[in-house]
N, C-alpha and C positions, 0 to 999 in steps of 0.2 A: 599407389599413381600421385605423383606431385602434380603441383598446381601447373607450372609449365606444359609437364605431359597433359593433364586435360585439353587445356588448350590446343595443344598438336593435337592431339586426337582427333578433337570436336571440328578443328579448323579444316582435318581430312577426310570428312563426311559429308554426303550431300544429302541436309537435311529435306529437301523437296523430293530426290528419290524415295527417302523415307516413309514420308507423307503419300507418295503416290500421286503427286501433283506436279505440275509444271516451274518453273521457275517464275512464269508469267501469272501464275493463280492470282485470285483476288483474295482479300483477309477471308470475305464468307465460303469464298471452296475450301482455302485452308481449316478454316475451322470445320467444315462438315467434313473433310477427310480426316481429322485426328478425333473427333467424335465418333465416328465408325470402327477407326481401327483400334481406339480405347475399349469401346465396349467389347470387340472381337477379342479383344487381348489381354481383358482387364483380370487379376489375380482373385478377387471374387469368386469369377466365376468358373475359375481355371484353377485350382487350388493345389494339384500336382503336376503342373504342364509348365516345366522351365523355361520351355523356349518361348512361351507366351509370354512369360514373366518378363523374359528379357526383350522382348518385341516391344513389350508397353513400358519397359525404360526408354527404348530409344526412343517412343513414339512420342512421349511427354517430352525429353531431351531437344527430339526436333521443332515441337511445337512451342518449349519455351523462347526457343529464337527466332522462328520466321513469322510465328502466331504475335509478334509482338513489334510495332513498325518501326521501331526505332534502331530495337536488337537486327530485323530484320535485312534494314538500310546499309547497318556497319557487315552484317557479314556478306551481303550483297559485293559488296565492295572487296571485301578481302575475298571472297572466289574469285571477279574479277583480275585480281590480281593474279589469282592463283590460275585460271587458265592464258590470262599472257603471257606466263614465266618470268615473273618479276621475283618467283620466289624461284628461283632456280630449277625453271625449267618445269614446273608441277610438280615440287617435292620428289622425288625419284624416291622411291623407297619410303617415304613418309618423313616427316618433320625427323630429324637427328640433328646433333649438334652443329654440322656445318653442310655448305651444297655446294655447287658449283653454276654458275649462270654466266656464262661467257668470259670463263677463264679467271673469274676475279670471285674468292672463298669469301662465307659471311656463316657470321655465329648467329644459332637463332635466339640465345640467350640477349644478345646485342638485340634483336629485331625486336622481341618483345619485353623488353626491359622499358623501367619508368622511365618519367621525363627526367625524376630526378637521380637517377642511375647514372646517366651519360653514358658513354658508348657509341655504338655505330646507328643501332637503330632509335634512339629516343635520347639522345643526348640535348637538351636546352629548350625542347620545343615540340613536345607531343609524341608524333608521330603514329608510328607502329602502335606504340606500348598503351598508349591510351586509345586507339583502336579498339584494341583487345579487351584493356579494362572495360570499358564499357560495353561491352558485348556479351562479355561474360561476369558481368554483376561486380565488378571493380578489384574480384581476386587478382591480388599481384602473388610476384613468386615467395614472398616473405610473409609470417604468418600478418594477420588481420591484427590489429592493436583492438584492445575490446575498451568497450565506452564505460566511463565513469558511470557508476549505480548508485542510487541513493541507498540509503540503507533502511532496512525495513522498522515499522513504527512500532513501538515495544507500550505494551497496557500492564502494569500495577494498579495496584489498591493500596490504601493508607486510612488506618483510621488515626482518630484525632478528637482531642478535648470537646468539647461544647463550648468553652471560652475561647481557646486558639482557632476555631472555625469564625468566631467574632471578629479575633483582631489580628488571624494570617500567625503565620507560622512557619520556621525552615525546616524540613524534616530530612533524614536518611533514608535512603532507599536504597537495596543492595538488587542489583537487575541482572538476570541472567537472558541473556541474548542469543540468536544464531549469529556465528560471526566466520570468518574464515579462519580454517583447522590454523592454530599455530605453529604444529609440529613441521606441516608442508606450506604454511603461507597460502593456502589455497588451490594449490595445483591436482594434486591429491594424489602425485608421486611419491615416493619414498624416497625423502630427505636423500642426495648426493648422487642420485641416479639421473640420467638425461633422459629428456621427452622425444616423442617423435611423434609425425606430422599422423595425424589419427586417418587410417585407413577409407574408413567407414564412409567419411565426409571429406577427405581430404582436404585435412585441414579448413574447411570452410566453417565450421560449428553447425550446419543444420545439412537435415536432407530432406529428399523428394516423399512425399506421403500422400498417398492416394486416398481420399474421403468421399468414394463412391461415386459413381459416375464417370464423366470425363473429365471430372476435376481433382485435380493436384493440389496440394500447398506445401510450405515448409515449417517444419519443426524441429526442435532442437535435436543436437546426433545422440540417440543414445548412448553409443560409446563412448563418445570424450563430456557427454552433457553439456555442450556447445563450448568448453576450454579450447579445441581445435588441436588440441595436444594431447596426446595419452601415456603413460608408463608403462614399462613392463611389470614394475614391481608397485604395489599398490602401497600407500604409507600406512603405519600399521596404529598409527592412529585414528584417524578419519574413515580406513576403508578403502580408498579411491574416493571418496566425496567431496573431501577438499572443504567440509563445512565440520563445525565444531560448536564450542557451546564459549560464552564467557561470560564472568562474573566481575563484577563491578557497583563499587559505593558512589553516586552522587549526594548532592546537597540539592533537594526543591523547595521549592519556594511557593506554599498555599496562600493566595490571596484571603484578605481578611472579607468576610461575609459568606465564606463557602457554604453549601449546601450538602445537607445530606444526600448519598446521592449524586452527586454534581461529578462531573467527567472534567475534567482540565487538562489541557492541552501546554507541553512543554516543548517549543520549540528548538531541534536540535540537540534534544536528550533523548534521542532514539538509539539504534543502532547504527554503528557507525557505515560510512559509506564502502567501496570498492571501488580500484582503481582510481582512486581521487575524487569519488564523488561525495555530497554533503551527506552530513547522518541524519536519520530518522527523527521522527517526534515520539515523545514521550507522554502517553496520557494517562494520567492517574485517578481512579474511582476514588472520591473521598467518603470514609464513611465518620460518620458525629454521634460521640457516644450523648445518650440526653443527660440533661442537666438535673438537680436534685430540685429544681424551683421552678428555673425557667423552661419556657416552652418558644416554639419559631408556627407564625406565620407568616409567608412570605419577605417580606423584608422586615416585620415588626417579632419584635417580641412578646411574650404572651406569660402572666404571673397570675395566679389565684393569690386572693388577698381573704383571709379569714377578720369577718367581724362580729361584734357583738349584736345580739337585738338592738339594746338601748344606743348605740350607736348609728345602728342603722335606724331605727324612730328618734333617736333627737340630734343628731346628725356629729358629723365629728372629723378632728382630725386627725388621720393615720401616716405615720411615717411608714415609709416601706423602701425594699432595698430597688437598687438597681445592678445590673451585669459590669463589675467595672469601676464603677463609679459610686460619688457618694450615694445617700440616702435621698428621698425624696419626700415633701409631705404632703401626700394626699388628702385633698379639703371632701369629704361625704355631708352630703345635704341634707336636712331631714329627711326623713322619710324615702329613704333609700331604699329599694325591694334589691330583693334578694336576686345575684345572676349581672347585675348593672354591671357595663363594663366604664372606664374611665382610660381617656389618652393621655400620658404622657411621652410628648412631642421630643424627638429626637434622642431619646434614648433605647432605639431598638439597635436594627444588625444593621452593619455597611452594608451602602449601594453601590453597584458601580459606576456609578459617578462620584464618591466619595464622600455623598450624605448619608445619612443616617434615615432607619425607619422608627418608629416609637415603639413605648411600653404601653401594651393595652394589658390594664389592671382589671381583672374582674373579682368584685367581693363577693364572698360567699358568708351570709347568715349564721351561724355558730347555735345553736339550739345544745343549752346545756344540759347531760343526762341525767346531772342529781344538783339538788337543789338543798341548799341550809334553811333553817326555818324563816330568817329574815328574808333570805330571795322570795322562797315560796309565799310569806305575806305578801310582799311589795307584788309579787304576779300577779297574786289572789286579789290583791285592792286594784290591779289591771282591769281584769276579767268583770270583777264589779261594774266600773266605771264604764265599760264598751258593751255591756249586756243589752245593750236597746239597738245596738249595731252589728243585728248579727251575718258574718262577711256571707254568709250560702242562700240569703235569702233568692238571692238571683235564682236559683237552680230551679225553682220551683212556681217563678210566676209565669201567668198563660202566655202561650203561645211560642213560647220559649223551644 
């Protein structure tokens, strides 16, 4: 049934009679009548009763119009014209291509035409075309124009080196995403074949579905997937789905200072939009490989610095590396304990504001596994010199 046929069919129905109420019924009376009839004819309660299924559809159809204040007002205006003979004396034989009213022939197509279509019924000023369009949800005789749709967001992952994470890097990403079928352009039909209006939804792109009780809702038409048109021969590539996979390679800039596991959003780098819609976004999960020397703690870098016993005891100046920069000299004061951390400012990871964190250098006192004769003699001399200062005396003090 075409869009015009649907409007003509509805215009010839008495929705008040379908619901069993008068045309002066209140909104509450209409709602109560609808609920009663919907419960009595619901498909879930009568799965094998075709007659009740059809009755349920008629009741839902009637309530959709007279249960809405604005639609009911326009429906009543249309019926007033119908009853007064304004439409060819009451539509003899129903709506057709034309009719007689006082010897004047009119064409229903002109009557229902959009204001942009010109002609006798809607040229330049709204008229009946607008009334019917508002009443029946804006459906016109032409196919509804599909709205621009934003492309889907895409997620990918990338593994980069530790130094690249600190400095920032541009990488190549090969992305595979859902998109319109390249063979049929997203129509779902075999190239070269012509579409026709979907008979399931009459070109609306949606159908009315029951959700239990006395309620119903619109859902995407399962026959045309909301495309409003169907093809007798499906596209051999996408098998009628209209969807396919697209592969592309993009250049993505990973900012300096990115952390391991961080999720970066790249605007407009996702799947392309449809019908002129904007593209989606690309989310890249970054994995950073460990460095041989440096670690990371927030915006600071960490470094373990081995020092000898004598350097810790007597003090020393120790040269240490920085990541991507010149070495710096670390001043170790006399008596430095094992595990002490020194801070070298501005030698860490880059922050979001462009400044840098610090380098945290932790000294690790090394104990030689093997001593030569001279070294052993020196250590023994040190032991003798400190023998009167036992380190563990405090472990045995009373009350400890």
